[in-house]
N, C-alpha and C positions, 0 to 999 in steps of 0.2 A: 033507136037503128043505134046510135054511139054507144049507148050501154051496151048493149050485145057483143059489138065490138072489143070494147072496154073487158068484156066479163071472158070474151074467147082470148084475148091477150092475156089476161092475168090466169088463164087457166093455162094456158101455152108457157108461161112463164114456171108455176108450179109443176107441170110434167119434166120441163125441161132441169129446173134447181133439184128435183127428185135424180134424175137422169146423172145428174154431176157429182152429187152424194154417192150414187151409187157405185160411179166408176172409182172414186175416189176410196170405198169402200174396198173394192175389189183389189185394188193398188195395198192397202193395208192386206189384206186377203192372202197375196201373194207375194210378202214381202217386199215390196219393190219400195215401200217406205223405209227400210233399213237402210238405204244408201242414196236413196231421193228424197226432197224436199219439195214442196211444193213452190217457195221462194229463197230458197235458200241452198249453197253447195254445200252436197255431204261429201259422203263420197263422190257422189257422182252428181254430174250436175242440178242445178234446180229444174224443177220442168216448166216454170217460165222462163227458165233461159232457153230448154231446148223448143219449146213452143217458140221464141221470136224468132228460132234460128230456121225454123224448117215452115212448111206450106203443105196444105191438106193434100197437094199432089203428092209428097213423100212418103204417106200413110203407109202404102205398101212397104218402100222400104223399109221404113219404121219399125211396122209389124214384123220383119226377118228380122230384125235387129235383137227386138225383145226378144223372140223365141233362139235365137241362133248367139247372140250375145255381140262384142263386138267390142274393140279398141283404136283409141291413136287418134280418137276424133275430140273428146275430151281432156284429154291427156294421159297419161302413162297407165292409168288403174283399168284393168278391161273390165268390162260388165261381162259377168258369165250367162251361159245359155238361161232362158226361165222356163219352169213348166207349166205354159200354161197355151191353150188350145188356140188356133187361129181365130176364132171368135171372140176369145177372151185378151188377146194381144190388140183387136182390133179397136177393142172398146178400151184402152187403157189409152191407146196411141189417140186416139180421136177425141177421151178426154183432156191429155197433155195439152194437145196442140188450141184445145178452147180454152186454153188458160194466158193466151197473149195478154202481153202486158198494156 
């Protein structure tokens, strides 16, 4: 029984790891990584800093910011609107929030 549980947990980990890499690939494909990095500030904040500031309850607000852009929260440089679907924006936000320190 313990072996089955361990196997199920390992399989879940593999699936989740694949999802994390897929969402990082989406961030790269949508040019998000031109202004953001996972662990350091570039033009915009590090994704780990965003994850530390926001909670899962903020997902809808962050999806709108990704789609429409925003300014003033992380400094004077505005984030432009992004050409992403609602689903893509939600995947990106969910991935960023999963990067909590």
